[in-house]
N, C-alpha and C positions, 0 to 999 in steps of 0.2 A: 721050887726054889726058894733058896736062905735068902735072898732080897728081897724088898718091895721093889715095884716097878718104880722109879722115880716118877712124879708128879709136877714137880718144881724146880728151878735151877739150881734151887739150895739144895733140894734133896740130890740134884744130882755132880755136886762138888760135895755132900757130904758123903759122898760115894767114895773118895777118897781114903776116908779113913779105916778104910777093907785093906784086907789083904788081897791082892791080886787074883783073879781065879776066870774060869769060863764062865762061871755065874754072873761074877762080878760084872765080866764084859758087856756079857749079854744083858744084862739090867742098865746098864749104862747105853746101851747102843739106843735097846727100845725105850729109853726114858729122854732121851733125844730128839728121836722122830719122833713119840710123843707131843714133845715139845712146841717140835717147828712145826706138827701139822696142825696141834692148838692154836698158831699164834696164824695160820691161815697161810703160811709158808709154801713154796713147792720144792718138791722133791731133786728141781735143780739147783736150788738156792741152798741147801742142806749138802748136795754135792760140792757144789764151789767152796763151801766152807770150809768144807773137808777137806779140800783138794787146798787149800793157803798153805806154804811153808810155814816149819816150825819145825822146834828145835829137836823134837821126841820121834820123828817119825822120816823117812825117805820116800821120795815120789812113790815107788812103789807099792810101799805099806798104806800112803795115805790113799791111793786108788785100790789098793783091797778093800780097806775101810769105806769107800765109798761107795764099795759093792755092794758090801755086806750090809751097810744101810741102805740101799735101796733093796734089797729084799727084806729086811726087818721092814719098812716101808710100805713094802707090797703085801707081806703078812697080814700086821697091825690093821692097814685099811681094807684090808678082803677080811680079816675077823670083827672088825665095828661094823661092816656093812651086813653083815648076819646075824648081829645083834638086834 
């Protein structure tokens, strides 16, 4: 992967400087999931956050993103338990 997974909020924000690509989206989603987990927040809190209306996504896109984040949550959680 061309992008390192962000480990801080500043790292996530710094991704704005790159052109949008699939790899960038994967890195951003994984970084946000990691941040929520590191802060002791739950998957439901992340999904609630992602479902908040904004100027960029419609309801269907937010639901898709929340489901994608849930998949990433499970994958990251299982990867950590294997370490």
